[in-house]
FITORDO-154631 format. One line per 10 residues: number of its first residue (from 1); their letters; for each residue x, y, z of C-alpha. Coordinates in steps of 0.1 Angstrom, whole numbers. Example, Ala and Ser with C-alpha at 12.3 -4.5 7.8 and 13.67 -1.06 7.14 Angstrom:
! FITORDO-154631
1 = AS = 123,-45,78; 137,-11,71 $
! end
This chain:
! FITORDO-154631
1 = MAKISPYAVA = 0,0,0; 13,34,-9; 26,56,20; 5,87,25; 21,117,42; 3,132,72; 9,166,56; -10,155,25; -38,142,47; -40,175,64 $
11 = AAIALATNVD = -40,194,32; -67,172,17; -89,178,47; -82,215,44; -92,216,8; -123,196,15; -134,221,41; -125,250,17; -95,261,38; -61,269,21 $
21 = AFVGPSPAVK = -37,241,28; -11,247,55; -25,282,63; -30,273,99; -61,282,120; -79,314,111; -90,336,141; -125,323,137; -116,286,137; -103,267,168 $
31 = SSSLQMSAYP = -72,247,164; -75,209,161; -51,180,160; -54,179,122; -38,213,118; -1,211,114; 23,235,131; 50,231,104; 50,232,66; 61,204,43 $
41 = TSAEDILWTP = 99,200,39; 100,174,12; 82,165,-20; 66,136,-3; 48,159,21; 34,183,-5; -2,181,-17; 4,181,-55; -23,192,-79; -40,160,-93 $
51 = SWKTGERDEV = -25,146,-125; -38,160,-158; -23,132,-178; -41,104,-159; -74,122,-159; -74,125,-121; -77,163,-123; -109,160,-143; -123,136,-117; -113,158,-87 $
61 = NGVLGKYCED = -116,193,-100; -140,189,-130; -133,194,-167; -117,225,-181; -142,253,-186; -138,290,-192; -105,308,-196; -117,344,-191; -144,361,-171; -167,369,-200 $
71 = LYSVTRRKTR = -165,358,-236; -188,386,-248; -176,415,-228; -141,426,-219; -139,420,-181; -106,417,-162; -101,382,-147; -106,385,-109; -73,379,-91; -59,383,-56 $
81 = TVTCGPIKFG = -36,413,-49; 1,405,-50; 24,431,-33; 58,441,-47; 73,468,-26; 52,500,-33; 33,485,-62; 5,459,-64; -4,434,-91; -40,423,-96 $
91 = SDHPIVRQTM = -74,430,-110; -81,457,-84; -51,477,-96; -39,493,-128; -18,472,-152; 18,473,-141; 43,484,-167; 78,469,-165; 111,465,-183; 145,449,-179 $
101 = ATTDTANVDA = 179,466,-175; 205,459,-201; 235,470,-181; 260,447,-164; 245,444,-129; 280,444,-114; 284,480,-128; 264,495,-100; 266,532,-111; 255,524,-147 $
111 = SIEQIMRCAD = 227,502,-135; 214,529,-112; 215,555,-139; 196,533,-164; 170,523,-138; 164,559,-129; 159,567,-166; 133,539,-168; 115,551,-137; 115,587,-151 $
121 = KGFDLVRITV = 100,573,-183; 71,558,-164; 80,522,-157; 66,507,-124; 93,480,-120; 127,471,-135; 142,436,-136; 179,431,-133; 202,401,-141; 217,381,-113 $
131 = QGKREANAAA = 241,355,-124; 260,349,-92; 270,362,-58; 289,392,-73; 257,404,-90; 236,396,-59; 259,419,-38; 257,445,-66; 219,443,-65; 220,453,-28 $
141 = KIRDGLFKKG = 241,483,-37; 218,493,-65; 188,491,-43; 205,512,-16; 218,537,-42; 183,541,-57; 168,547,-23; 194,574,-16; 185,591,-48; 148,591,-39 $
151 = YDIPLCADMH = 137,562,-62; 116,535,-46; 109,517,-79; 109,480,-71; 136,456,-85; 132,421,-97; 161,397,-97; 162,374,-128; 174,340,-117; 185,310,-136 $
161 = FQPVVAQLVA = 205,280,-123; 212,295,-89; 188,286,-61; 213,296,-34; 221,330,-50; 183,336,-53; 180,333,-15; 209,358,-11; 195,384,-34; 161,382,-18 $
171 = DAVEKIRINP = 175,402,10; 180,431,-14; 152,432,-40; 114,432,-39; 108,404,-64; 125,372,-76; 118,357,-110; 125,320,-113; 124,299,-144; 110,264,-137 $
181 = GNFADGRKDF = 129,251,-167; 164,257,-152; 160,269,-116; 165,235,-102; 171,214,-133; 205,229,-140; 219,239,-173; 196,234,-202; 201,201,-222; 180,182,-247 $
191 = EEKVYESEAD = 186,147,-233; 155,127,-237; 144,110,-206; 122,79,-206; 95,76,-179; 78,42,-177; 50,57,-155; 39,89,-139; 53,76,-107; 88,77,-123 $
201 = YIKEREYLAD = 82,113,-134; 69,123,-99; 100,109,-82; 121,137,-96; 100,163,-78; 122,158,-48; 150,180,-61; 126,207,-72; 112,209,-36; 147,209,-21 $
211 = AMIPLVQKCK = 158,238,-43; 125,258,-40; 114,255,-4; 142,275,11; 136,304,-13; 99,303,-8; 104,305,30; 128,334,25; 104,353,3; 75,347,27 $
221 = DLNRCMRIGT = 95,359,57; 106,391,39; 73,396,22; 90,394,-12; 71,388,-45; 79,360,-69; 73,353,-106; 70,317,-117; 81,325,-152; 79,295,-176 $
231 = NHGSLSSRVL = 94,299,-211; 84,278,-241; 120,272,-252; 135,266,-218; 114,238,-205; 135,213,-186; 144,180,-204; 123,163,-177; 92,182,-188; 100,180,-225 $
241 = SYYGDTPRGM = 103,142,-223; 70,138,-205; 48,165,-220; 66,175,-251; 75,210,-263; 39,221,-258; 17,247,-240; 5,219,-217; 41,212,-207; 46,249,-199 $
251 = VESAIEFADI = 14,250,-177; 22,218,-158; 58,230,-152; 44,262,-136; 18,244,-116; 45,222,-100; 63,252,-87; 31,268,-76; 23,237,-56; 56,241,-37 $
261 = CRSQDFHNFV = 48,278,-30; 13,269,-18; 26,241,4; 44,268,24; 13,290,25; 31,315,2; 7,331,-23; 25,364,-31; 34,353,-67; 24,358,-103 $
271 = FSMKASNPLV = 27,335,-133; 41,340,-168; 39,318,-199; 63,334,-224; 72,323,-259; 87,338,-290; 58,324,-310; 27,345,-303; 4,316,-310; 21,293,-285 $
281 = MVQSYRLLAS = 22,322,-260; -15,329,-263; -26,293,-261; -3,287,-230; -17,317,-211; -53,308,-219; -47,272,-209; -31,283,-176; -60,307,-169; -85,279,-176 $
291 = EMYRLDWDYP = -66,256,-152; -66,283,-125; -104,287,-129; -110,250,-123; -84,248,-94; -100,279,-79; -67,298,-80; -65,335,-85; -29,345,-91; -21,374,-114 $
301 = LHLGVTEAGE = -6,371,-149; 26,387,-162; 23,390,-200; 51,391,-226; 63,377,-259; 99,368,-254; 126,377,-279; 101,398,-300; 128,417,-318; 130,453,-327 $
311 = GEDGRMKSAV = 112,481,-346; 77,476,-360; 82,438,-362; 89,436,-325; 60,458,-316; 37,439,-340; 46,405,-325; 42,418,-290; 8,433,-298; -4,401,-314 $
321 = GIGTLLADGL = 4,381,-282; -1,406,-254; -29,425,-271; -49,393,-277; -48,383,-241; -56,418,-227; -86,419,-250; -99,388,-232; -94,405,-198; -62,385,-190 $
331 = GDTVRVSLTE = -31,401,-177; -21,423,-148; 15,433,-157; 31,438,-191; 67,437,-205; 73,444,-242; 107,427,-249; 125,446,-276; 161,445,-289; 164,481,-280 $
341 = DPEFEYEPCN = 174,502,-250; 148,495,-222; 135,531,-222; 121,525,-257; 100,497,-244; 78,521,-224; 57,536,-252; 45,502,-266; 41,488,-231; 21,518,-220 $
351 = RLSEMSEARI = 1,520,-252; -10,483,-250; -20,488,-214; -40,520,-223; -57,502,-252; -66,474,-228; -79,496,-201; -101,515,-226; -118,483,-236; -129,473,-200 $
361 = AATNPDAAAR = -166,474,-200; -170,481,-163; -151,514,-164; -158,525,-200; -194,532,-210; -186,536,-247; -167,502,-248; -195,486,-228; -221,499,-253; -201,486,-283 $
371 = QAAVKKYVDT = -198,452,-267; -235,451,-257; -245,461,-292; -231,429,-308; -260,405,-315; -261,373,-293; -240,344,-304; -224,313,-288; -186,312,-287; -174,277,-294 $
381 = RDITAFSRRT = -137,283,-297; -115,255,-282; -86,272,-264; -69,238,-256; -58,233,-293; -50,256,-321; -66,252,-355; -69,276,-384; -101,281,-404; -90,281,-441 $
391 = GVLPEKTEED = -112,295,-467; -115,278,-501; -97,299,-527; -112,309,-561; -104,286,-591; -97,297,-626; -122,285,-653; -116,282,-690; -136,313,-697; -115,335,-673 $
401 = KVDVSLFLNP = -91,358,-691; -70,363,-659; -58,338,-633; -83,344,-604; -66,316,-584; -38,341,-578; -60,369,-564; -56,353,-529; -28,333,-513; -35,301,-494 $
411 = NGSVISSVVP = -11,311,-465; -27,346,-460; -35,374,-484; -25,410,-485; -47,435,-503; -35,470,-508; -56,502,-511; -48,522,-543; -62,555,-557; -63,565,-594 $
421 = KMLSQDSAPY = -36,591,-593; -11,563,-585; -17,548,-619; -6,577,-640; 21,571,-666; 48,587,-644; 35,571,-612; 27,535,-623; 64,523,-622; 67,535,-586 $
431 = LYKELGFKTA = 34,519,-577; 46,486,-591; 75,488,-567; 53,499,-538; 31,469,-543; 61,446,-543; 63,437,-580; 95,429,-598; 97,445,-632; 114,437,-665 $
441 = VGMPFKDIAT = 114,462,-693; 87,481,-674; 64,451,-670; 53,440,-635; 57,404,-622; 46,390,-589; 72,383,-563; 71,366,-529; 59,397,-511; 37,413,-538 $
451 = SDSIFMRTLP = 2,424,-528; -22,397,-539; -49,421,-549; -56,458,-548; -87,476,-536; -99,508,-554; -129,528,-542; -128,548,-575; -114,539,-609; -96,560,-634 $
461 = SVDDTNARTA = -119,570,-662; -123,546,-692; -105,570,-715; -74,572,-692; -54,548,-713; -22,549,-692; -40,541,-659; -61,514,-675; -30,498,-691; -13,497,-657 $
471 = LRRMMEVGTG = -43,479,-642; -45,455,-671; -8,446,-667; -12,438,-630; -43,417,-637; -25,398,-664; 0,385,-638; -27,374,-613; -35,406,-593; -71,410,-584 $
481 = VIVPAEELKK = -87,445,-586; -116,448,-561; -140,477,-568; -174,486,-553; -202,474,-576; -217,509,-578; -184,523,-591; -182,495,-617; -217,503,-629; -206,539,-636 $
491 = NPLDNAVALM = -170,530,-647; -167,494,-660; -135,475,-657; -129,441,-674; -120,412,-651; -127,432,-619; -140,418,-587; -173,435,-577; -176,444,-540; -212,445,-526 $
501 = SLTEAAEANG = -225,449,-491; -242,417,-479; -275,435,-477; -272,448,-512; -262,414,-526; -289,395,-507; -315,420,-520; -303,416,-556; -303,378,-551; -339,379,-538 $
511 = QVSDYTKFCM = -351,396,-570; -342,365,-590; -369,338,-593; -363,303,-580; -369,290,-616; -343,313,-630; -319,302,-603; -325,266,-612; -319,272,-649; -287,292,-641 $
521 = CAFNFISNLY = -274,264,-618; -281,238,-646; -263,260,-671; -234,265,-647; -231,227,-642; -231,220,-679; -208,248,-691; -186,251,-660; -191,288,-659; -187,308,-627 $
531 = LYYFQLPDGA = -221,325,-625; -242,344,-600; -279,345,-596; -280,382,-604; -262,404,-629; -228,416,-619; -217,450,-633; -203,449,-668; -168,434,-669; -169,420,-634 $
541 = IRLAIEIDGS = -160,383,-632; -163,376,-594; -182,388,-564; -168,399,-530; -191,406,-501; -186,431,-473; -200,424,-438; -201,450,-411; -213,428,-382; -247,445,-377 $
551 = EDDALIAKVK = -265,419,-399; -288,393,-384; -279,356,-383; -302,347,-412; -287,374,-435; -251,363,-427; -261,327,-435; -271,338,-470; -234,342,-478; -234,305,-486 $
561 = DLNPMMVMIA = -259,310,-514; -241,340,-528; -209,321,-532; -185,351,-531; -149,348,-540; -141,364,-507; -158,381,-477; -144,413,-462; -152,421,-426; -153,458,-419 $
571 = VDPSLSQLHA = -169,461,-385; -193,490,-379; -177,515,-355; -207,512,-332; -198,475,-325; -169,458,-307; -146,447,-336; -134,416,-317; -168,403,-306; -187,412,-338 $
581 = SRRVFEIFKA = -160,394,-359; -161,364,-337; -198,362,-341; -195,362,-379; -170,333,-378; -194,314,-355; -222,318,-380; -199,308,-408; -189,277,-389; -226,268,-381 $
591 = NDIDAPVIHH = -235,271,-418; -204,255,-433; -195,287,-451; -160,283,-465; -154,316,-483; -120,333,-476; -123,361,-451; -103,393,-453; -101,417,-423; -107,451,-438 $
601 = YKTKVADSNN = -91,474,-412; -96,512,-415; -73,534,-396; -66,571,-389; -34,564,-370; -4,586,-380; 24,569,-361; 40,538,-375; 46,522,-341; 11,528,-330 $
611 = LALELGTKVG = -2,513,-362; 17,481,-355; 3,479,-320; -32,487,-331; -32,462,-360; -15,435,-340; -41,439,-312; -73,443,-331; -67,421,-361; -40,399,-346 $
621 = SLLTDGNGDG = -64,388,-319; -87,373,-345; -59,357,-365; -45,340,-333; -80,325,-329; -73,310,-363; -100,332,-380; -91,351,-411; -74,346,-445; -58,380,-449 $
631 = VLIEQVGENN = -58,417,-443; -66,450,-461; -53,482,-444; -71,513,-456; -62,548,-444; -91,570,-436; -86,608,-440; -50,618,-446; -26,593,-462; 1,591,-435 $
641 = FSVDFLRNTA = 18,560,-449; 30,548,-483; 15,518,-501; 48,501,-496; 48,506,-458; 13,494,-454; 20,463,-476; 50,454,-455; 31,460,-423; 4,437,-434 $
651 = FSLLQGCRMR = 29,410,-443; 45,415,-409; 12,409,-393; 7,376,-412; 42,365,-404; 38,374,-367; 6,353,-366; 26,324,-382; 6,324,-414; 28,336,-443 $
661 = NTKTEFVSCP = 66,340,-443; 79,366,-467; 112,375,-450; 136,360,-426; 122,355,-392; 144,369,-364; 141,358,-328; 164,382,-309; 166,385,-272; 161,420,-257 $
671 = SCGRTLFDLQ = 196,420,-240; 203,421,-203; 233,421,-180; 243,386,-192; 247,397,-228; 282,390,-241; 282,412,-272; 266,444,-285; 232,429,-292; 217,457,-312 $
681 = ETTAKIQDAT = 247,462,-334; 251,425,-340; 214,420,-347; 216,447,-373; 246,431,-390; 229,397,-391; 196,412,-404; 216,430,-432; 234,398,-441; 205,373,-439 $
691 = GHLPGVTVAV = 173,393,-440; 164,382,-476; 157,345,-467; 120,339,-464; 112,307,-445; 144,308,-425; 144,316,-388; 176,330,-372; 179,334,-334; 203,359,-320 $
701 = MGCIVNGPGE = 209,353,-283; 232,373,-260; 240,344,-237; 235,308,-230; 205,314,-208; 186,328,-237; 204,304,-260; 193,269,-271; 164,268,-248; 146,300,-259 $
711 = MADADFGYVG = 152,297,-296; 131,266,-301; 115,278,-333; 148,288,-350; 166,271,-378; 199,287,-369; 212,302,-337; 239,328,-329; 246,326,-292; 271,344,-270 $
721 = TLPGKVDLYY = 290,319,-248; 322,336,-236; 333,372,-238; 342,379,-275; 331,344,-285; 300,330,-302; 286,295,-308; 265,287,-338; 236,263,-337; 216,243,-363 $
731 = GKEVVRKNIP = 183,237,-346; 192,227,-310; 226,214,-319; 259,233,-315; 277,230,-348; 305,255,-343; 320,267,-311; 340,297,-298; 340,318,-330; 354,353,-326 $
741 = NDDAVDALVE = 328,380,-328; 344,396,-358; 341,364,-378; 308,351,-365; 284,368,-390; 303,354,-419; 304,320,-403; 266,321,-399; 262,328,-436; 284,299,-444 $
751 = LIKSYDMWKD = 265,277,-421; 232,286,-437; 248,279,-471; 259,245,-459; 224,234,-452; 212,246,-487; 190,274,-472; 208,303,-487; 201,323,-518; 220,354,-530 $
761 = KEEEEVEEGA = 204,388,-528; 186,399,-559; 201,431,-574; 178,460,-578; 167,466,-614; 184,497,-629; 157,522,-636; 154,532,-673; 173,564,-679; 195,560,-648 $
771 = AVAV = 232,565,-651; 252,533,-657; 287,529,-645; 313,522,-672 $
! end
């Protein structure tokens, strides 16, 4: 018979009577012999959360249910308050903005200066690197120096591999971040372990408890805060072997460490589930939140996309992950990890927080009204597994004079908004370039990142030969031209796609008799023509439908009969874009409507960084649900951005949502005190050398901590290992060691070539009339 610890018995009784395990008697409850005076000191004595893998958790705690407070209204998930010096995390408090210092922690003066700049910028908390005792001692001096200068901004020590040092630094700082993947498991490796049973897996919890319990006791005694910070790429080999490289493994790893904290009656902690892949990150947080609901836990969440990169791409990727979760009411503190100086993280961090706070229904009447105005629907999304809805693309028929199959892309489409003046004889060559075409003797040809189609609200007149020729040349190489039907009636264009509102198309369809529809269907079957039940404008060969979300269910279901080439969702401003769009997709699912869906996003934003954040949050949140086949960004009012910029921004969104790769994917850590080379300068060099390789992912990591573990998605890795030295990885395998920094970028290029994943950069075409060197 299995031995049952008396501590576990006490904890079980405590849970059964709705009392926190090992809390001890409350003032209103008399002590009994069942209540223990001491806390567990070994893994054997801890009451571990029931197993998910065996199904025991379902039996004890019920099946997984909700992951957020309200699927139809933005409501912050209710959490306890966690204290970190002068600040508080939790649903009763504003979202905490934080960053991480990039200075060498041992350089006390430089660290103090940078932290003060971060505090002056507006950050609420700064994390610092603590590799060993030297940095722990420096942390104490930094804390004291900041106090003397009048700064009480709390500090968080970032700990890897060093349980004893973590206890030491807890004397100095307000918060400790531990990574379950390496805090007790030691240096990251990828050795596969074989567990014959869950009992074998559980046996190894002993060393986790031995490493964690002293730190937990220290944090509890000093009222310190802790973050249990799981990272997708740095799961321990133990967890990888048992759960795989999965969101479930991330969640179970965190729960184990939370069980240790709870066994000591320590609850002053938060969770994080970071990943460089926003889809994995979103699924992991949602899964953890759902587990906490069924376990009746209420710990706050720290949100972040790790190694997001720099510039608009880094902001976009962060917005896709962080913005999606905030839109569901999840998240109590935010860090945007950019390969830039920490002060530059504040604006995106603050903007994402502001956007989230503006959506909360309880405190924003306008937001509440938009969310309430969305017609009722049932949200059936499964947050435990990711799947993408894929629309059926148009097919070319024998009668088509252009290849309509190229109007959309199976991996995600980009549609660009164009106005007639861009098509003039002088402007057309520049427009081709802005749309991403390659040209030869002035003729456009599609390339890997060319806009799939263009959208025009108005057309050049029929007698504008030059503009019409430019349109014809683009259509001849498979570019769709989408134009409102009313405009086509006034100004016909051969081979155009007619855009009609759903209401307009349904009314036109209703004017056709059932007998006529039957005859047309029969004719269509015999002749293989692509026909509609009503007359499209002259020259138009396909139909596109626009939905604004205000339509009733029956009207939206009629999309199936209309058989459009694509559906554009442009949500009415009086509705919540997120919820109105989710409703449309639910109706499509219920009615087996498989038309491709393009998110038509209209914006007045004038700042490029804000556009990335806005687009990533509002459209990215839908793409991370797996809903959407592309995007059209249309500027409303002033044209603040070029066609080229908006096209590249749209492609960045699709790549950030793991849909369509049109350029090299870079996973670059944000730098910290461990970084062994100038990360920003090196990243720029690597991007310049390898940025033309779509489908290739390169990870640039400043040290071994953010090395093989946190670049799980990368094909190639560039990792600092010693001062002035770099190791190169192929996947998770080190293939070249100790390369001098000055030679490492060239060595990386050679490594990519050796795996046949290299192609030379294409030279820019010399413009006609340009000077030629002789």
